C-alpha positions, -999 to 999 in steps of 0.1 A, spaced: -254 -784 -679 -231 -810 -691 -195 -817 -686 -168 -803 -708 -133 -817 -717 -101 -797 -714 -77 -797 -742 -45 -817 -738 -26 -784 -734 -51 -771 -709 -47 -803 -688 -9 -799 -689 -13 -762 -678 -37 -772 -650 -13 -798 -637 16 -773 -637 -5 -747 -620 -17 -771 -593 19 -780 -586 30 -744 -585 2 -734 -561 5 -767 -542 -31 -776 -548 -39 -812 -541 -58 -834 -566 -90 -834 -544 -90 -796 -547 -87 -795 -585 -121 -777 -588 -106 -748 -570 -78 -745 -596 -104 -746 -624 -124 -718 -607 -93 -697 -604 -85 -703 -640 -120 -692 -650 -116 -661 -629 -83 -653 -646 -97 -659 -680 -128 -637 -675 -106 -610 -659 -82 -610 -688 -79 -580 -711 -80 -602 -741 -107 -627 -754 -100 -664 -755 -89 -681 -787 -116 -702 -803 -91 -724 -822 -97 -761 -821 -73 -781 -799 -67 -817 -793 -91 -828 -765 -80 -847 -734 -99 -873 -716 -103 -851 -685 -139 -839 -682 -154 -816 -655 -189 -805 -650 -197 -769 -656 -211 -768 -621 -175 -768 -609 -174 -732 -622 -210 -720 -619 -240 -732 -599 -274 -717 -592 -274 -679 -595 -238 -679 -605 -248 -693 -639 -267 -662 -649 -240 -639 -634 -213 -656 -654 -234 -657 -686 -237 -619 -683 -200 -614 -676 -193 -634 -708 -219 -613 -728 -202 -582 -715 -168 -595 -727 -181 -603 -762 -206 -575 -764 -231 -598 -780 -258 -622 -769 -250 -659 -763 -274 -688 -765 -280 -708 -733 -269 -739 -750 -235 -723 -759 -228 -713 -723 -208 -745 -716 -186 -738 -746 -179 -702 -734 -171 -712 -699 -146 -738 -712 -130 -711 -734 -125 -689 -704 -111 -717 -683 -87 -726 -710 -78 -689 -715 -72 -685 -678 -50 -717 -677 -29 -703 -705 -26 -669 -688 -16 -685 -655 9 -709 -672 26 -680 -690 28 -660 -658 44 -689 -640 69 -694 -667 80 -657 -665 88 -660 -628 123 -666 -616 131 -694 -593 131 -670 -564 95 -658 -571 64 -674 -558 33 -674 -580 9 -669 -550 27 -637 -540 27 -626 -576 -11 -631 -578 -15 -611 -546 6 -582 -558 -10 -582 -593 -46 -584 -581 -44 -566 -548 -73 -541 -543 -59 -507 -537 
């Protein structure tokens, strides 16, 4: 699998999220994986509209390696309720990363100065 490039907005969102969660640059892959998880867990599907592409590229292996590739492919198939071609998997993973980044960015912007996004995530996604 090849690398994919984030949109300029996606890169801006990623930088803001990393700042909010105090994620260091060396740990950026963790933020990308969190964004994918948020995107795939979302109730809505990602937008497929074309956006201006940034220069920031990451390998799909940041999100999925080995057996995870097949698992994530089937999660995406479940979301769309249709088959996807193997050669389109990179595109779909990028769509869900971008969707997750937008979701997280919007959640952060709704918080007050007294709120902490990490605590918000724990409360929202706590297993009961």
